[in-house]
N, C-alpha and C positions, 0 to 999 in steps of 0.2 A: 504494500500500500504506500503510495507516494505522500510525502509530507507537503505542507503548504509551501515550504521553501523550495522543494523539488519542483512543484507545479509552477511556481513563479519563475524558476530558472528555465524550465521547459518553454514557458510562454515567451521569455526574453530571447531564447535561442531561435524562436520562430520569427521574431521581428526582422524585417529586412527593409532596406532603403536602397533606392537606386535612382539614377537619372538616365533617360534614354533619348537620343536624338531621333526624330521622326521626320519624314519628308514634309508633312503639313498636318495641321489640326483643324477640326471643324470650326467654322465661324471665323477663320483667320486668326485664331488665338496664337499667342507666342508660347505659352506654357499651359499645361493642364495636369492636375493631380489625378492619378489612377490608383485607386486603393482597393485592395481585397484583403481578406483575413491574413494578418501578419505581414503584409507586404505593402509598401508605399513606393510608387514610382512616379517621379515627375517626368512627364513627356514634354520635350522641348522641340519646337519647330526648328528645322534647319535654317540657319541664317538669323535666328532670333538672338543668339549670343555667340561670342567668339568661342573657339575651341578652348582657349586658355581659361576663360571665365567658366565655361562648362566644367572643365576638369577640376579647377580649384574649388568651385562651389560643391561639386560632388564629393571631393575629398573632405572638405569641412563638414558637410552634412553626414557623411559616413562616420566620421570621427565622433560626432555628437551622438548618433544613434548607437554605435558600437560601445560607447562608454556610458550608456544609460543616462545621458543628459537630455534626452528627448522625452517630452511629455506631450501626449496628444489629448486634447480636450476640446472636441467639437461642441460648440454651443450655438445653435441657430444656423442660419443659412451661410454657406461659404461666400466670400466676397465676389466671386464670379460664378454665376449659375451656369450649368451646362447649356450649350447652344441647342436649339431645337433640331437643327440639321446635324445629323451624325455622320454625314459623308464629308470627306476632306475637300 
């Protein structure tokens, strides 16, 4: 039987963060958060940021997540609601 500490550790192990360049995003967006259980990926439209900015931001955010400095607390609507059109 797993202890609460073991369960918390397993939950932390499942957390994942990444950033991914995509050719385009619906509605002409520059970035869009894609989230599913235990994984959060920022989709970034190609050309929306430099490769250097992308890599540095990804490295900082990975550090924050991997060192348990990330707290996710969704309250209310996100600042940008998903576009109605889901085609790029």
